[in-house]
C-alpha positions in Angstrom: -29.1 10.2 -17.8 -32.0 9.9 -20.2 -30.1 9.3 -23.5 -26.9 7.6 -24.4 -24.6 9.4 -26.7 -23.6 6.8 -29.3 -19.9 7.2 -30.0 -17.8 5.3 -32.4 -14.5 4.4 -30.7 -11.4 5.6 -32.6 -8.8 2.8 -32.8 -5.4 4.4 -32.6 -3.4 1.3 -31.6 -3.7 -0.8 -34.7 -2.6 -4.4 -35.3 -2.0 -7.2 -32.9 -0.4 -6.6 -29.5 2.1 -9.3 -28.7 1.6 -11.3 -25.5 5.0 -12.1 -24.0 5.0 -14.5 -21.1 7.7 -13.1 -18.9 6.0 -13.5 -15.5 7.5 -15.8 -12.9 5.0 -17.7 -10.7 6.1 -17.6 -7.0 3.4 -20.1 -5.9 -0.1 -21.1 -6.9 -2.6 -22.9 -4.6 -6.1 -24.2 -4.9 -8.5 -24.4 -2.0 -11.5 -26.7 -1.5 -14.2 -25.2 0.6 -17.2 -27.2 -0.9 -18.8 -30.6 -1.0 -17.7 -32.3 -4.2 -20.6 -34.8 -4.0 -22.8 -31.9 -5.0 -23.4 -31.8 -8.7 -22.2 -28.7 -10.5 -20.1 -27.6 -7.6 -18.6 -24.2 -8.3 -15.8 -23.0 -5.9 -15.4 -19.3 -6.2 -12.8 -16.9 -4.8 -14.2 -13.5 -5.5 -12.0 -11.2 -3.4 -8.6 -11.1 -1.7 -7.0 -8.7 0.7 -3.5 -8.6 2.3 -3.3 -8.6 6.1 -0.9 -6.9 8.4 1.1 -10.1 9.1 1.9 -10.6 5.4 -0.8 -13.2 4.8 -4.0 -12.9 2.9 -7.7 -13.3 3.4 -9.8 -14.9 0.6 -13.6 -14.4 0.3 -16.2 -16.0 -1.9 -18.8 -18.7 -2.3 -18.7 -22.4 -1.2 -21.2 -25.0 -2.4 -22.1 -26.6 0.9 -25.9 -27.2 0.3 -27.0 -24.5 0.6 -24.4 -22.1 -0.9 -22.5 -20.4 1.9 -20.2 -17.4 2.1 -16.7 -18.1 3.4 -13.6 -16.2 4.4 -10.3 -18.1 4.6 -6.9 -17.0 5.9 -3.6 -18.1 4.2 -0.1 -17.3 5.1 2.5 -15.5 3.0 3.2 -18.7 1.1 -0.5 -19.4 0.4 -0.8 -22.2 3.0 -4.2 -22.4 4.6 -4.5 -21.4 8.3 -8.3 -21.3 8.9 -11.7 -20.8 7.2 -14.9 -19.3 8.5 -18.3 -20.2 7.0 -21.1 -17.6 7.3 -24.0 -20.1 7.4 -27.2 -19.8 9.3 -25.4 -19.5 12.6 -23.2 -16.7 11.3 -25.5 -14.5 9.4 -26.8 -16.9 6.8 -24.9 -15.3 4.0 -24.8 -16.7 0.5 -21.6 -15.1 -0.8 -18.8 -12.8 0.3 -18.6 -10.4 -2.7 -15.9 -8.0 -1.5 -13.3 -7.5 1.3 -11.9 -4.1 1.9 -10.3 -1.9 4.5 -12.1 1.4 5.2 -10.4 4.8 5.7 -9.7 3.8 9.3 -8.1 0.5 8.2 -10.9 -1.6 9.7 -11.8 -4.8 7.8 -15.3 -5.0 6.2 -17.1 -7.5 4.0 -19.9 -7.0 1.6 -22.2 -10.1 1.9 -25.1 -11.3 -0.2 -27.9 -13.5 1.1 -29.6 -16.3 -0.8 -32.3 -13.7 -1.6 -29.8 -11.1 -3.0 -30.0 -8.8 0.0 -26.9 -6.8 0.8 -25.2 -6.4 4.2 -21.9 -4.6 5.0 -20.3 -6.3 8.0 -17.3 -5.3 10.1 -15.1 -8.4 10.6 -12.3 -9.6 12.9 -9.2 -10.0 10.8 -7.7 -12.6 13.1 -10.5 -15.2 13.0 -13.3 -14.0 10.7 -15.8 -13.3 13.5 -18.5 -10.8 12.7 -18.2 -7.6 14.9 -21.0 -5.4 13.8 -23.3 -4.7 10.9 -22.2 -1.6 9.1 -25.4 -1.2 7.1 -28.0 -3.5 5.7 -29.7 -5.8 5.0 -30.7 -3.7 2.1 -33.5 -4.2 -0.4 -36.5 -6.5 -0.7 -36.3 -10.3 -0.6 -35.3 -10.8 -4.2 -33.6 -9.4 -7.3 -30.8 -7.7 -5.6 -27.1 -8.2 -6.4 -24.0 -6.3 -5.3 -22.0 -4.7 -8.1 -19.5 -2.1 -6.9 -18.9 0.5 -4.3 -16.3 3.1 -3.3 -15.6 5.0 -0.1 -15.2 8.7 -0.7 -12.5 10.7 1.0 -14.9 12.1 3.5 -16.0 8.6 4.6 -19.3 8.4 2.7 -20.1 5.5 0.3 -21.3 5.4 -3.3 -22.9 2.0 -3.8 -24.3 0.2 -6.9 -26.5 -2.8 -7.0 -29.1 -4.3 -9.3 -32.8 -4.5 -8.8 -35.0 -6.1 -11.5 -32.3 -5.7 -14.2 -31.6 -2.0 -13.5 -28.8 -0.3 -11.7 -29.4 1.6 -8.5 -26.7 4.0 -7.4 -26.9 5.6 -3.9 -24.8 7.7 -1.6 -24.8 6.7 2.0 -23.3 8.0 5.3 -21.7 5.2 7.3 -24.1 3.5 9.7 -27.2 4.8 7.9 -29.6 3.2 5.5 -31.0 6.5 4.4 -29.4 7.7 1.1 -28.6 11.3 0.6 -29.4 10.7 -3.0 -30.4 7.8 -5.2 -30.7 7.2 -9.0 -32.5 4.4 -10.7 -31.1 3.8 -14.2 -33.9 1.6 -15.3 -33.8 1.0 -19.1 -30.4 2.6 -19.4 -27.7 0.8 -17.4 -28.2 -2.8 -16.4 -25.2 -3.0 -14.1 -22.6 -0.6 -12.8 -19.5 -2.6 -12.3 -16.8 -0.1 -11.3 -17.0 3.2 -9.3 -14.0 5.6 -8.8 -13.8 8.9 -7.0 -12.3 11.7 -9.1 -12.2 15.0 -7.2 -15.7 16.2 -6.6 -17.1 13.6 -9.1 -17.4 9.9 -9.4 -16.9 7.9 -12.6 -18.8 4.6 -13.2 -18.4 1.9 -15.8 -21.3 -0.3 -16.6 -23.1 -2.2 -19.3 -26.3 -1.9 -21.2 -28.5 -4.6 -22.6 -27.9 -6.4 -25.9 -28.6 -10.1 -25.8 -28.7 -12.5 -22.8 -24.9 -12.7 -22.3 -23.2 -9.9 -24.3 -23.5 -6.2 -23.5 -22.3 -2.8 -24.6 -20.0 -0.7 -22.4 -21.2 2.6 -20.9 -19.2 5.1 -18.9 -20.9 7.8 -16.7 -19.4 10.8 -14.8 -21.6 12.4 -12.1 -21.3 14.8 -9.2 -20.8 13.2 -5.7 -22.8 16.0 -4.1 -26.2 15.2 -5.6 -25.7 12.6 -8.4 -26.1 15.0 -11.3 -24.9 13.3 -14.5 -22.2 15.3 -16.3 -22.0 12.9 -19.3 -22.5 9.4 -20.4 -21.0 7.6 -23.3 -21.8 4.2 -24.8 -19.2 2.3 -26.8 -21.3 0.4 -29.3 -18.6 -1.9 -30.7 -17.7 -3.1 -27.2 -19.3 -6.3 -26.0 -18.9 -7.5 -22.4 -19.3 -11.0 -21.1 -22.2 -11.4 -18.8 -21.2 -10.7 -15.1 -17.8 -9.4 -16.1 -16.3 -6.8 -13.8 -14.9 -3.9 -15.7 -11.7 -2.3 -14.5 -11.3 1.4 -14.1 -8.3 3.6 -13.2 -7.0 7.1 -13.9 -3.6 7.4 -15.5 -0.9 10.1 -15.0 -2.2 12.1 -17.9 -5.6 12.4 -16.3 -7.4 10.0 -18.8 -9.5 7.0 -17.8 -8.3 3.5 -18.6 -11.0 0.8 -18.8 -10.1 -2.9 -18.9 -12.8 -5.0 -20.5 -13.4 -7.1 -23.7 -13.8 -6.0 -27.3 -15.7 -7.8 -30.0 -14.1 -8.4 -33.4 -15.5 -11.0 -35.9 -17.9 -12.3 -33.1 -15.0 -13.0 -30.8 -14.4 -11.2 -27.5 -10.8 -10.2 -26.9 -9.0 -8.8 -23.8 -8.8 -5.0 -24.3 -8.1 -1.7 -22.6 -9.9 1.5 -23.7 -8.5 5.0 -23.0 -11.2 7.7 -22.7 -10.9 11.5 -22.1 -11.9 12.4 -18.5 -13.6 15.7 -19.5 -16.2 14.2 -21.9 -15.7 10.4 -22.2 -14.5 10.6 -25.9 -12.5 7.5 -26.8 -8.8 8.1 -27.4 -7.4 4.6 -28.1 -7.9 0.9 -27.7 -5.4 -1.9 -27.2 -6.7 -5.3 -28.2 -5.0 -8.7 -27.5 -5.9 -11.2 -30.3 -3.0 -13.7 -30.0 -1.0 -15.1 -27.1 2.3 -17.0 -27.5 1.7 -17.0 -31.2 -1.7 -18.7 -31.0 -5.1 -17.2 -31.7 -7.3 -16.3 -28.7 -10.8 -17.8 -28.9 -12.2 -15.6 -26.1 -10.9 -13.4 -23.4 -11.3 -10.4 -21.1 -9.3 -8.4 -18.6 -10.8 -6.5 -15.7 -10.1 -5.3 -12.1 -7.3 -2.8 -13.0 -4.9 -2.0 -10.2 -1.8 0.3 -10.2 1.5 -1.5 -10.3 5.1 -0.1 -10.8 4.9 2.4 -13.7 1.6 1.0 -15.0 -1.2 -1.3 -14.2 -2.0 -5.0 -13.9 -5.4 -6.7 -14.5 -6.7 -10.2 -13.9 -8.8 -12.0 -16.5 -9.0 -14.9 -18.9 -7.5 -16.2 -22.2 -9.1 -19.1 -24.0 -7.1 -21.0 -26.6 -7.2 -24.5 -28.2 -5.1 -27.3 -26.8 -5.0 -31.0 -27.8 -6.4 -33.5 -25.3 -5.1 -37.1 -24.9 -6.8 -38.1 -28.1 -5.1 -35.3 -30.0 -8.4 -33.6 -30.5 -8.5 -29.8 -30.0 -10.3 -28.6 -26.9 -11.0 -25.0 -25.9 -9.2 -24.2 -22.7 -9.8 -21.2 -20.4 -6.7 -20.0 -18.6 -6.4 -17.6 -15.7 -4.4 -14.6 -17.1 -2.5 -11.6 -15.9 -2.3 -8.5 -18.1 0.4 -5.8 -17.9 -0.7 -2.4 -19.1 1.4 0.8 -19.4 0.2 4.2 -18.4 -0.9 4.9 -21.9 -3.4 2.0 -21.9 -1.4 -0.4 -24.1 -1.3 -4.1 -23.2 2.4 -4.7 -23.0 2.2 -8.5 -22.3 0.1 -11.2 -20.8 0.8 -14.3 -18.8 -1.6 -17.3 -18.9 -1.4 -19.6 -15.9 -1.8 -23.4 -16.3 -1.0 -23.4 -20.0 -1.1 -27.2 -20.4 -4.4 -28.1 -21.9 -7.1 -30.3 -20.3 -6.5 -34.0 -20.1 -9.4 -36.3 -20.8 -9.1 -39.8 -19.2 -12.5 -41.1 -20.3 -14.5 -39.5 -17.5 -13.1 -36.2 -16.5 -11.4 -33.2 -18.0 -8.8 -31.8 -15.6 -6.4 -29.0 -15.7 -6.4 -25.4 -16.9 -10.0 -24.4 -17.2 -10.0 -21.4 -15.0 -10.1 -17.6 -14.9 -9.0 -14.7 -12.8 -11.6 -12.6 -11.0 -9.4 -10.0 -9.2 -5.8 -9.1 -8.4 -4.0 -7.0 -5.9 -0.5 -5.4 -5.6 1.1 -6.8 -2.5 3.4 -5.0 0.0 6.4 -6.9 -1.2 5.9 -5.5 -4.8 4.4 -8.6 -6.2 1.0 -9.4 -7.7 -1.6 -11.8 -6.3 -4.5 -13.1 -8.5 -7.7 -14.5 -7.2 -9.7 -16.8 -9.4 -11.3 -20.2 -10.0 -10.3 -23.5 -11.5 -12.8 -25.8 -13.2 -12.8 -29.5 -13.7 -15.4 -30.9 -16.2 -16.7 -34.4 -15.4 -18.9 -36.6 -17.6 -21.5 -38.9 -16.1 -24.3 -40.6 -18.1 -23.8 -38.2 -20.9 -24.0 -35.1 -18.7 -21.1 -32.7 -18.3 -20.9 -31.3 -14.7 -18.6 -28.5 -13.5 -16.5 -28.8 -10.4 -14.0 -26.2 -9.2 -11.5 -24.9 -6.7 -10.7 -21.4 -5.5 -7.4 -20.4 -7.0 -4.7 -18.0 -5.7 -1.5 -17.3 -7.7 1.4 -15.0 -6.7 3.7 -13.7 -9.4 7.0 -11.9 -9.3 7.1 -8.3 -10.4 10.4 -7.8 -12.1 9.4 -9.6 -15.2 6.1 -8.0 -15.9 7.5 -5.4 -18.2 6.2 -2.3 -16.3 9.6 -1.0 -15.2 11.0 -1.1 -18.7 13.4 1.4 -20.1 12.7 3.2 -23.4 12.5 1.0 -26.5 15.9 -0.4 -27.7 16.7 1.1 -31.1 17.7 -1.3 -33.9 17.0 -4.5 -32.1 17.1 -7.5 -34.5 17.2 -11.3 -34.2 18.4 -13.2 -37.2 17.7 -15.7 -38.6 14.3 -16.2 -37.1 12.9 -18.9 -37.4 16.2 -20.8 -37.1 17.6 -24.2 -36.2 19.0 -22.8 -32.9 21.7 -20.2 -33.5 20.4 -16.6 -33.6 22.4 -13.4 -33.8 20.9 -10.6 -31.6 22.1 -7.1 -32.2 21.1 -3.5 -31.5 22.3 0.1 -32.1 23.8 0.4 -28.7 25.8 -1.9 -26.3 23.8 -4.8 -25.1 24.3 -5.5 -21.4 22.0 -8.4 -20.8 20.0 -10.9 -22.9 17.6 -13.3 -21.1 15.6 -16.0 -22.8 12.4 -17.6 -21.5 10.4 -20.6 -22.5 6.6 -20.5 -23.0 6.0 -21.2 -19.3 8.0 -18.1 -18.3 11.0 -20.0 -17.0 14.5 -18.6 -17.8 16.5 -20.9 -20.0 19.5 -18.8 -21.0 21.2 -15.6 -20.0 24.0 -13.7 -21.7 26.0 -10.5 -20.7 27.7 -9.7 -23.9 28.7 -6.0 -23.3 28.7 -5.6 -27.1 26.4 -4.4 -29.8 25.6 -8.0 -30.8 26.1 -11.6 -29.8 25.0 -15.1 -30.8 22.7 -17.2 -28.7 22.4 -21.0 -29.1 19.2 -22.9 -28.6 20.2 -25.8 -30.9 18.5 -29.1 -30.1 15.6 -27.4 -28.3 12.8 -26.7 -30.7 9.9 -24.5 -29.6 8.8 -20.9 -29.1 11.0 -18.7 -26.8 10.9 -15.1 -25.7 13.9 -12.8 -25.1 14.5 -9.6 -23.3 17.4 -7.3 -24.1 18.7 -4.5 -21.9 21.1 -1.7 -22.9 22.4 1.1 -20.7 19.4 3.4 -21.4 16.8 1.2 -23.2 15.4 -2.3 -23.5 13.4 -4.4 -25.9 11.9 -7.9 -26.3 10.8 -10.3 -29.0 9.9 -13.9 -29.9 12.1 -16.7 -31.3 11.0 -19.8 -33.2 13.4 -22.7 -33.1 12.9 -25.7 -35.4 
């Protein structure tokens, strides 16, 4: 992989993709595993996995002076059951970067030490005890950071980590520190953030250097047998946030979908890029520039996972909200993105949409972002993330935060939609409350939601059109309409 092929991405999905907030939060919980007396405490939930009893394990970093890896167990309702800290008496780990079940369904954790060394550890799912070291510690005493790995169908591992600002990619046999092959992408790829097996090959997404916090996206396909690179493409208009984890999946058509961020007018927006699997050529891009009718100031989506007839991704949406003094404040919100099989962002839902409140000493509320998500066995979506609280003391702003877990109902995510309803109209819009909704076929159901995703009205007209009435309730609403063979949606503005 000596030279990048600079390739201008062809944008086929033009315009702004609407962000409809149809998701229903089942529950959301925050968890404190740190000492809040420590300045700039950052509580991070980096990884989540479902357990056989219907509960969940959370892994991440707790600021306990020193920073300490933790794993916590919560039940099906998100209530805490126990927490295990991996301090000096339990391995001395700095962070739990990844929880996963191997091909034998055993639980493993990828740990980092304070010096960046990597260790894969087999864990007891019932209490968090360490059972055995899978392999590691790996690397010298500095400049190592875990990025991504995948277990191949034969049980071997492809592992990526950084060493002195370059990506190292190796293939390992379980239980061995000796790699069957290794590639050092010094000067080419700073960080490989996603790895996926595809037949006899693996596909990797990563980023290459630009400035100190924004990077360009690169995608590489190589042979699992010896690491031979088939192709590499660099998408020069893409700009990734520092430390962002890029999502990667293969759709039903055999193309690759990449969830990331895209730069327009010096603003990073949540986006999904579709590229051809045979050569990496860009096929389309879907960019989300507004949400609920308001501009997005910053955003990204990553960690793509299959769900229903499409995919979901966790991430972040930043928008302006007014504080208690009516001054606009940029607010980061944990977000869930729903993406169809063609790579189009269908809708997005931003959690904690009420802006931060300033009481003279502390900003509280919705300054948070999603780091990962999983599809659960009961066909719902669980998002792992972090909530921040910004406190002012003697002119300094310090960050505090909790680990966040949010569970969302699936039926409103828009991924089981029928074909687009023909002739769907809503008139007048904006209106003072009464709106006529009609379509070219019989409408069986109309559901209206507010900006928080709560259902406020439902009609079953069994006709080609009907009037809905939101008089006396000004605001922005979203509606979903279902016919016998198709469905559609839209936004209403009530004065």
